N, CA, C and O of each residue as an XYZ file, in Angstrom:
304
protein
N       0.848     -1.180      0.000
C       0.000      0.000      0.000
C       0.886      1.234      0.000
O       1.620      1.493      0.953
N       0.804      1.965     -1.056
C       1.629      3.154     -1.261
C       0.865      4.399     -0.829
O      -0.237      4.650     -1.317
N       1.451      5.196      0.098
C       0.824      6.442      0.526
C       1.175      7.547     -0.457
O       2.320      7.679     -0.889
N       0.185      8.319     -0.793
C       0.429      9.437     -1.689
C       1.046     10.588     -0.906
O       0.945     10.648      0.319
N       1.674     11.485     -1.622
C       2.327     12.632     -0.998
C       1.322     13.485     -0.231
O       1.630     13.976      0.855
N       0.155     13.661     -0.771
C      -0.850     14.508     -0.108
C      -1.298     13.886      1.225
O      -1.519     14.610      2.195
N      -1.432     12.570      1.279
C      -1.845     11.929      2.533
C      -0.722     11.973      3.568
O      -0.992     12.070      4.765
N       0.526     11.905      3.123
C       1.658     12.026      4.060
C       1.700     13.443      4.639
O       1.910     13.621      5.839
N       1.502     14.437      3.790
C       1.499     15.831      4.249
C       0.326     16.049      5.210
O       0.489     16.688      6.249
N      -0.836     15.531      4.875
C      -2.001     15.660      5.737
C      -1.752     15.007      7.090
O      -2.134     15.563      8.120
N      -1.126     13.849      7.106
C      -0.797     13.154      8.349
C       0.180     13.982      9.190
O       0.007     14.104     10.402
N       1.194     14.542      8.554
C       2.179     15.353      9.268
C       1.533     16.617      9.851
O       1.810     16.988     10.991
N       0.683     17.267      9.075
C       0.037     18.494      9.533
C      -0.921     18.190     10.685
O      -0.943     18.911     11.682
N      -1.708     17.130     10.551
C      -2.651     16.801     11.625
C      -1.911     16.405     12.900
O      -2.376     16.706     13.999
N      -0.773     15.738     12.770
C       0.030     15.390     13.949
C       0.566     16.651     14.625
O       0.525     16.764     15.850
N       1.067     17.598     13.833
C       1.606     18.840     14.385
C       0.508     19.661     15.075
O       0.734     20.226     16.145
N      -0.661     19.725     14.469
C      -1.773     20.480     15.057
C      -2.218     19.826     16.360
O      -2.461     20.509     17.355
N      -2.321     18.511     16.347
C      -2.730     17.783     17.543
C      -1.733     18.004     18.678
O      -2.128     18.261     19.816
N      -0.453     17.906     18.370
C       0.580     18.121     19.384
C       0.521     19.553     19.920
O       0.624     19.764     21.128
N       0.358     20.529     19.039
C       0.285     21.933     19.449
C      -0.908     22.204     20.336
O      -0.781     22.903     21.341
N      -2.071     21.664     19.987
C      -3.258     21.853     20.818
C      -3.084     21.211     22.188
O      -3.470     21.789     23.204
N      -2.505     20.017     22.212
C      -2.266     19.338     23.490
C      -1.351     20.147     24.393
O      -1.625     20.297     25.584
N      -0.274     20.666     23.838
C       0.667     21.480     24.625
C       0.003     22.762     25.121
O       0.239     23.186     26.252
N      -0.832     23.382     24.273
C      -1.512     24.612     24.667
C      -2.470     24.356     25.824
O      -2.490     25.111     26.796
N      -3.265     23.288     25.720
C      -4.187     22.960     26.806
C      -3.438     22.658     28.094
O      -3.858     23.085     29.170
N      -2.339     21.932     27.998
C      -1.561     21.608     29.195
C      -0.975     22.870     29.823
O      -0.926     22.996     31.047
N      -0.531     23.804     28.980
C       0.035     25.059     29.492
C      -0.999     25.824     30.313
O      -0.717     26.270     31.425
N      -2.214     25.972     29.746
C      -3.240     26.733     30.452
C      -3.735     25.990     31.680
O      -4.062     26.624     32.683
N      -3.801     24.668     31.633
C      -4.222     23.890     32.795
C      -3.209     24.040     33.926
O      -3.587     24.204     35.086
N      -1.931     23.983     33.588
C      -0.876     24.132     34.599
C      -0.906     25.534     35.209
O      -0.722     25.701     36.414
N      -1.141     26.543     34.358
C      -1.212     27.927     34.826
C      -2.381     28.096     35.801
O      -2.236     28.754     36.832
N      -3.533     27.508     35.484
C      -4.704     27.608     36.351
C      -4.474     26.873     37.667
O      -4.869     27.364     38.724
N      -3.835     25.692     37.616
C      -3.562     24.943     38.840
C      -2.621     25.717     39.751
O      -2.790     25.719     40.970
N      -1.631     26.373     39.158
C      -0.690     27.165     39.949
C      -1.404     28.337     40.628
O      -1.154     28.630     41.797
N      -2.291     29.002     39.889
C      -3.055     30.123     40.449
C      -3.960     29.640     41.577
O      -4.053     30.287     42.620
N      -4.627     28.503     41.370
C      -5.508     27.947     42.407
C      -4.716     27.579     43.661
O      -5.183     27.804     44.778
N      -3.525     27.016     43.481
C      -2.702     26.647     44.628
C      -2.289     27.885     45.419
O      -2.284     27.866     46.649
N      -1.943     28.957     44.713
C      -1.562     30.194     45.397
C      -2.749     30.782     46.157
O      -2.590     31.283     47.270
N      -3.931     30.721     45.561
C      -5.122     31.238     46.246
C      -5.440     30.415     47.487
O      -5.798     30.973     48.524
N      -5.311     29.083     47.391
C      -5.550     28.225     48.560
C      -4.553     28.535     49.666
O      -4.911     28.582     50.843
N      -3.298     28.747     49.279
C      -2.257     29.057     50.263
C      -2.547     30.396     50.945
O      -2.425     30.514     52.164
N      -2.931     31.406     50.156
C      -3.229     32.724     50.717
C      -4.451     32.645     51.629
O      -4.473     33.267     52.690
N      -5.469     31.884     51.222
C      -6.672     31.747     52.035
C      -6.345     31.041     53.349
O      -6.867     31.409     54.401
N      -5.482     30.029     53.286
C      -5.109     29.303     54.505
C      -4.378     30.232     55.476
O      -4.587     30.156     56.686
N      -3.519     31.110     54.942
C      -2.808     32.057     55.808
C      -3.768     33.079     56.421
O      -3.628     33.453     57.585
N      -4.741     33.524     55.629
C      -5.708     34.507     56.154
C      -6.605     33.898     57.217
O      -6.976     34.573     58.178
N      -6.955     32.635     57.055
C      -7.902     31.997     57.961
C      -7.248     31.340     59.174
O      -7.919     30.674     59.962
N      -5.944     31.529     59.319
C      -5.270     30.976     60.495
C      -5.807     31.611     61.763
O      -6.060     32.816     61.793
N      -5.984     30.824     62.800
C      -6.436     31.430     64.062
C      -5.338     32.329     64.639
O      -4.148     32.087     64.435
N      -5.749     33.341     65.345
C      -4.796     34.273     65.943
C      -4.006     33.559     67.036
O      -4.525     32.694     67.742
N      -2.752     33.941     67.155
C      -1.912     33.352     68.187
C      -2.389     33.819     69.560
O      -2.870     34.943     69.705
N      -2.257     32.965     70.556
C      -2.641     33.412     71.904
C      -1.708     34.538     72.359
O      -0.528     34.571     72.009
N      -2.251     35.432     73.126
C      -1.467     36.572     73.592
C      -0.314     36.090     74.469
O      -0.479     35.195     75.299
N       0.831     36.686     74.275
C       2.021     36.307     75.026
C       1.919     36.754     76.478
O       1.284     37.762     76.790
N       2.548     35.997     77.348
C       2.577     36.386     78.764
C       3.684     37.395     79.040
O       3.718     38.028     80.095
N       4.581     37.531     78.079
C       5.690     38.461     78.211
C       5.201     39.867     77.839
O       4.760     40.103     76.714
N       5.286     40.798     78.802
C       4.739     42.138     78.616
C       5.441     42.893     77.485
O       4.777     43.550     76.683
N       6.761     42.810     77.409
C       7.479     43.540     76.370
C       7.199     42.946     74.987
O       7.155     43.666     73.989
N       7.012     41.641     74.943
C       6.684     41.006     73.669
C       5.291     41.437     73.197
O       5.096     41.704     72.012
N       4.328     41.506     74.113
C       2.991     41.974     73.762
C       3.052     43.400     73.230
O       2.398     43.736     72.243
N       3.847     44.232     73.896
C       3.986     45.625     73.485
C       4.586     45.713     72.079
O       4.122     46.495     71.250
N       5.613     44.912     71.816
C       6.260     44.895     70.508
C       5.286     44.399     69.429
O       5.238     44.957     68.333
N       4.518     43.359     69.739
C       3.544     42.841     68.782
C       2.469     43.874     68.481
O       2.036     44.003     67.336
N       2.039     44.603     69.489
C       1.028     45.632     69.293
C       1.562     46.744     68.391
O       0.847     47.240     67.519
N       2.828     47.135     68.604
C       3.428     48.170     67.770
C       3.543     47.690     66.323
O       3.295     48.457     65.393
N       3.918     46.425     66.134
C       4.039     45.889     64.772
C       2.679     45.812     64.093
O       2.566     46.070     62.895
N       1.662     45.463     64.843
C       0.317     45.377     64.283
C      -0.168     46.764     63.855
O      -0.864     46.894     62.848
N       0.193     47.790     64.611
C      -0.229     49.139     64.271
C       0.497     49.642     63.025
O      -0.063     50.431     62.264
N       1.724     49.199     62.808
C       2.502     49.606     61.648
C       2.029     48.876     60.379
O       2.296     49.333     59.268
N       1.347     47.775     60.539
C       0.951     46.973     59.389
C       1.888     45.788     59.267
O       2.554     45.607     58.247
N       1.929     45.018     60.272
C       2.821     43.864     60.369
C       2.634     42.942     59.161
O       1.513     42.533     58.860
N       3.740     42.614     58.465
C       3.643     41.813     57.249
C       4.030     40.363     57.440
O       3.800     39.556     56.539
N       4.600     39.996     58.561
C       4.968     38.605     58.788
C       6.153     38.506     59.701
O       6.803     39.512     59.984
N       6.456     37.295     60.177
C       7.587     37.141     61.089
C       8.901     37.407     60.366
O       9.089     36.993     59.222
N       9.795     38.093     61.040
C      11.115     38.368     60.469
C      12.130     37.424     61.060
O      12.064     37.051     62.232
N      13.063     37.051     60.227
C      14.098     36.112     60.703
C      15.462     36.677     60.516
O      16.451     36.029     60.858
């Protein structure tokens, strides 16, 4: 069975289109999953229960000052 040139070209083009569409869908799916993971992480941080107040007076004072400044997270 001899394949004609036109059928070989058609096969090559359809393979390239199929591969391109698959890669495009995977790219957008991965991008959406990454965005969803970041949103879940941010939501988990926002919904964390507040830490119990420290018994150390100076530490409470420092935490209160940081909260008033707009505390962005623990520093290391």
